[in-house]
N, C-alpha and C positions, 0 to 999 in steps of 0.2 A: 046217391054217391056209390061208387064201386071202389072196393079196396082189394089189394093183393093179400091172399092168405096162403099158408102152407097147405098144399093139396096132398103131397106124397113125400115120404122121406125114407131113404134106405141108409141106415146108420152104420158107419164103420165097416165098409167093404174094402178089400185089399185089391190093389191094381194087379191084374194078371198079365197085362201086356200093354205095349205102346207101339203103334204102327204109324210112323211118320208119313209113309207113302200112301196111306189111304186118303180118300177125299174129304174126310171130316166126320165127326160125331163121336159118340161113346157107344160101345157094344156092351149090353147088359144081359145077363142070363134071363131068358124069358120068364122063368119061374119067379124071379125077383121082381121083374116088371109087373107081372100079373098080381102078385101079392101086394105091391105098392100102388096098384091102380095107375100105372104109367103106360102110355100107348106109344107105338112106333111113331117116330117123327116129333114127339113132344119135346118142347124146350125144357132143358134141365140145367140147374146150377150145380157145379161141382166144387166142393170145398176140400182142399188137400190139407189134412191135419199135419203132414210132415213138413211142408214148406210154406203154408199159409196162402198158397195160390187159390184164387177163386176165378172160375170161368164159366161161360155158358156155351152150350152146344145143343144138339138134338140127339135123340135116342134111336138106336137100331137094336133089334132083338138078337141075342146070341143063343146058342144051343141051350135047351132046357137042362137043368140039373148039372150044368157045367161049372158054375161059379165064375163064369167069365165076366171080367170087368176090363175092357180094353179101350184106351183112349186112342183115337185115330186122328190123322192129319196134324195140324199145328198144335192141337191140344196135347199131343204125345210129348211135346217139349216141356210141358208143365208138370209131368209126373215121372216117377221111376217105378219100375216093377216092385211091388211090395208096399208102396205107399198106402196109407189108410185114408179113405175118402168118405165124405158124407154127400149124398146125392139128394137134391131137393127140387121138387116142382111146385109151382104156385098156380092158383086160380083166382080169377076176378069174380067177386060177388058183392052183393049188397051187405051193409053192416048187419042187417037183421039175419040174412042167410049165414053170414060168417059166425054169428053168435051160436048158431045151432050146428054148424058144420064140424065134423070130426075127420081129421086127416088120416090117411093110411100110413102107418108107421111100421117099418120092417127092420128087424134086428137080426141079421144073418149070423151064422156061426163063423169060426175062424177060416173056413174054407169057402166063404161067401154062399153058403147053402142055407136053406130054410131048415129050422130045427124040427 
């Protein structure tokens, strides 16, 4: 049996932009991606603490040490600049693998930067 488990989590980042005219995705500071073990193109769940919205899209890297968190395309309608998000990726693994697995958890500061 395979189960879904949390692989990566970036906890409480602030939306820095929303670009409705982009083709889709979320742009995340590459430093945050690296710290959370998230790769370009990976599927990601976005939880908006301000309005309760939950959506899925894929990740594209933003400039390092920029703190950028920009929702692109239709997802831009689900956020406002300044909203607080939790970003989560998942992995499939066996129950035995899951028992030993430790997810990458990242807690950025108020500017979306690593402390």
